[in-house]
N, C-alpha and C positions, 0 to 999 in steps of 0.2 A: 467067126460072128461079126456081124457089121455093130459098131457103137456109137453111139452118141454121145454128147456131153451134158453134164450137169455143171451147178457154177456152186465153189464153196464161197464163205463170207470173205475170203481175202481177194474174190475175182478169179482163184485156180479153177480149174477143170477138175469134175469129178464122173470118172466113165458108168455109162450103165446103157445095156443090149438095145439097139434101136427096135426092137420087138419088142419094148415095154414103154409103150405111150405114156403120158402123164395120167395117173388117176382122175383126176379132176382139170377142167382146162383151167388156164391160167385165166382167160375171160370171167370165170366163175368167181375167181378170187378178187378181180377188180370190182367186180358187182357188188360181191359182199362187203368190200371196203365203202362202196358208196351208201350201202344199207345202214353200215355200222356208223358210218358220218349221219344219218338220220336220226339213229337212237341216240348219239351225243349231242345232237342240237334237239333233243326233246320231242323229234317227230316220228319216232316209232319206240317199239320196247322190243327188247331182246330176249328170246328162249334158247338156252342151252340146253340140251338134251345128252350131258355126258362129255367128259373131257379126257376119258383113258380109254384108250385102244383097246380090244377086245381079241381073243384069239380065234381062231376059225372055228373049232370045234363049237363055237358060241352061237355060229351063223345058223339060223334056221327061218325059213320063209313065215312061219308064222310067228317066232317071236318079232322078227322085224316088223310085221304087220299088224303085232300089237303094240309096238313102240311109235309107228308111225298114229296110229290111233290115238295112243295118249299123247301124243302132242297136238294132234288137232283139236283134240279136247281141252287141253290148256291153252290153246291159241284161242278159242272162243273167249275163255274164264278172261284171260290179258287183253284181248281185244273189246269185250264188252264196256270192263272195268276202266277202261285209258282213253276208250275211242280214240286207238293208234293203231296202226299198222303194226303185227308181228312178224318178227324176223325170226325165221327157226333156224338152227344150226344143231345137227343130229351128232353120229357119232362115226369114226372110221375104224374098221376091223383091219387088223394089222399093226405093225410099227410098234409091239408089245417090248417092254423090257423084258429079259427073264426072270423067272424066279430065282432066290438066291441060289448056289449052287448048280443052276443050270448054264448051259451053252447058250449064247443069242442064235436066233434062227439066221439064216441066211437072209438077204435083203430081197432075192427073187421070192423067197416063202412069206414075206411081208408084204409084200407087190402083189402076189398072187390074192394073198387073204383079202388085203383092202380090195383090188377089183372085183372079184366076186361078189364081196356086199355091198360095193357101189352099184355094179349092174343090177342085183335084185331091188336094190331102193330105187332105182332108175325106172325099172318096170313097174313097182308098184305106185309111183307119184305119177307114172302116165297114165294111170287108171282112174276112171270118173272118179272126183272125190266126191264123199258121201255129202248130203245136204244139210245146212244147219238144223235143223229140225232132230234129224239121226243125230248128229253130234250133242245137241241139246239132250235128247233121252239118255245116251251114254252119260252123261253127267247126272242126272238124276238118278240114272240106277247106280252109280258108284255111291252117292251122297245117302241113298236108301240103305246100301249095305254098310254103310260106315257106322261106327257109333258115334261119331263127332258130326254126321249128316243134319241133324237138327240146326245147328248154327249156320247151314249154307242155305237153308229153304228161301231167305228172303232174296238173295242174291239171285237164285236157280228161277224164282217167280218173277223177279224183275226182268230177267233174260228171256222167258216164257213170252211175257209182254211185248218187249221188244221185238219178239219173232212174231208174234199175232200183228204188230203194227205193220212188219214190213210185208207180210202176206196179204194185209188187207188192201196193200198198194201194188200187189204183184210183184216185190223186190225179193221174196224167199227165194235165196241161194239153191238151185235142185241139183248141183253136182257142174253146173255149167258155167265157166268164166273163163279170166285168163288163165295160162298154163301155170301151174303151181311153181313155185321157186324152191329149191332144198338146197340146202350147205349142210357140209360136214368139217368135223374137226378132230384134232385129239393133239395128247402130250409129243411135243418135239423131243423125244429120247434118242434115236440112233442116229446121230450125227451123219454117218455114212449113207444111210438109206435116204436121208432127207437133201443130202448136197447131191448125190445122183440124179433127184427128182425135183432138181430145181432146175427152171427154164427161163430164158431171156425172152421178152413179148415187147410190143411195142407198147407205148403208154402216150394216150391221146394228150395229156396235159403237158408230160416231160417232153416230148419231142422226139422222144430217143429209147430204145430198148430198156427195161428195168427187168430184173429177175424175181420171179414168183416162185414158191413153194408149192407143189403141187399133189404132195400127199394128203393133202386136205384144204378148204377154204380157209377154215380158222387154225392157228396153231398156239399152242400154250407154252409158257415157258414153265417148267417141271419147278413143284417146290423144292428141291434139293439143288437148283442149279442158282449160281448168283447172278446179279446182273451183269458183272464184269466176268463172266465165264465165256466158255466156246460156244455154249447154247445160247446164248444171249445174243453172242455175234453170230452165230449164224442167224438168228431171229432179224436182230439188227439190218441186216443186208437185205432180207427181202421185202417185198410191197404188199404181201397180205396182213390182213387184221391178225392183231396177237393179243393174248389173253394172259393175264398174272393174277394167280391167287392171293388174297391177304388173309392172312392167317392170325388167331389172336396175339400171337408173339414177332408180326411184321410191325416195323417202325417207320415213321414217317419218311426218315431219312434214306430207308431201305425202297422205298413207293419213289421216293424224286430220284433214285439211281437208276431206277427200271424205267421211269418215265425219261430220263436224261439219254438212256441209251437205246432204248427202242420207237420212243418218238421223238428224235432232236428238233425236229420240223413243228410238230404240236400242230398237227394234220388232225381234222377232228374223225373220231372212229378210229384211228391208228390202233387205240391200246384200249381193251378192255381191261376192268379192275373188278375181280370176282372177290367180295367179302365175305370172307368163311371166319368170323370173331367169335361167335356163341352168343347166345341170347342176354347174357350176364354182364358182357362187355362192350358189345356192338354200339352202344348208345353213347359209351364213354371213349370208344378209341375210334369210330369212324368221323365223328365231325372233324377232328384233327386234320384226317389223312384228306379231307373234301377238300376243307380251307386251302394246306397246304399245295394240293394240286391243280387247285384253281389260280393261287397265286402264281404257280409257271407257268400259266398261260396254256395247259392242254386241256384238251377238249376232250373227255374219256367217257367210255360208256360204263356206267355204274352197274353193277349186278350181284344180286343177292345169292350166296349158296347157304342156305341156312340149315342142312341135314349136318355139314360136316363136323362143324364143332359143336354138335348136342347130342342129348340122347334119350329126350323124351318129345313126345308130339308136342306138348304145350311148350318146351323150349323152342321145337322148332318155328311155332306158329308165331311167338313171341319176338325171336330173332325177325322175322319177316316185317313185322309191326315196327320193329325199332330200327330198320333199313329203310322203310318208307318215311318214317317220323324225323330222320337226322336228314334226309333229303328235303323234305317239305320243310324245315326247319332251316337248312341251307340254301334254300333257293335253287336248289339243284335239282336234276332228272333222275327218279328212282328207276333205271332202265330196264330191268326186266329181273329172271331168276335164272339159276341153274338147277338142277335136277338130275337125279339118273332114271330115264323112264322105265327101266326093268323093275323098279319099286312098284310101278303100278300097272303092270302088266305080267304078272303071274312068275315075275323074280323075285318073291320073297322080298322082304324089308330092306328099306332103304341102307346103302353101303355103310358099315361101320355101328351100326347098333339095332339090337331086337325089337326095338320100341318106337322104330323114326316112321312118320309117318308117310304114307306113300308121295309118289310125286304130284298125281292129281290134288291131295291136299294142300301140298305148296302153293299150286296155283290158286286154288280156294283163299288161301290166308292172301297173299299177294294181290286178289282181287280186292278182296273185300279191304285189305288196310289202302288201297287205293281208291277204292270207292268212299271210303269215307272221309279222306280228305283231298278233294279233288281240287285240281290248281283254279286260280282264277287267272285266264289269260291276259285280264286286263293290268294284273299286276306283275305276270312273269312273261310279257312279249309274246311272241306269234304263235300260235299253237297249231300244232298240225289239222287243216283245213281238209274235210273228207272228199272236196270236190277238187282239191290239186291232184291233179294225176301223178305228180311225183313223189307222193307218200301215202297213196291208197294201196290196199292189195293190189297186186300185180302192177306195182308202179316201175 
């Protein structure tokens, strides 16, 4: 069998069959770096649709279609509230850590799972996009069926009026426009798999080849992996954007260690920090982290994961509000949200608790928090200009 080589963090070679092309192109990873740089500069928002990969048996066409629909619904809410483009990052099937007591699957099995999911996602993305009116109707249906839907009536009415204005000027999108972008990510768990699918590609600014992990566009550092460990070492060697979750027990020094290891050159958007601190602690813990990261000169994407550390819908809502309040008071950009789309697409309640709000409710909470505390561009510098082709959708 013919083999080609992947790249380890020390520059060593890792063999993979030549018949296993990269699941995602390195150019797509570089494109996401440009998009996350826009988020870090306050010119876009980030919508992360899951961080953990899923087994192949979880892959169904209807399930993925519903998740794509959920992300489109959330995109509308976030875009309207912030008047900024939304960068959507979905999920990768495959590359799962085995359950306790079970043997890990072979890299080829992980690879086949991932490629099957990505091929289906590409096919769904290539289909005509639903119009804005249809997406808005889906959000109205969700609110009507929710026991907390009444609190969203004002926001939905405002979006409806905006769509009326667009239609009056003949600008209502009807599924025709620039080709949609889609990105995927997952938690980097299986180092042999990751290294075998790391490739070197030319970098236009560096003037030489640089390594990209092609198992996904965005890679997460697992919560159990320290900044000084092997997993962080591999992520530090690739040019993909990298995400790190900050839990309620994360201290600022640990965050700074991750910044130094994963973003030593302080490149905007290289690092995404996902705050999952809990409604009762986010206002106390997050400000010090934000200030220390800024003092270190890092320009990161700040994202809220309000589901992970909470147990009730009201707590989820309060953590979103606290996240936005901290960034508004700090003069930083609340860069987006992380959710599990399955929570709003027939997959049951959000992972971790029976009473957690579905993914769409998180988007409603973020939109309402941002809409209630809009930035003044005269005080906070340049805001994304919708006429600027570098920041509008399809950019």
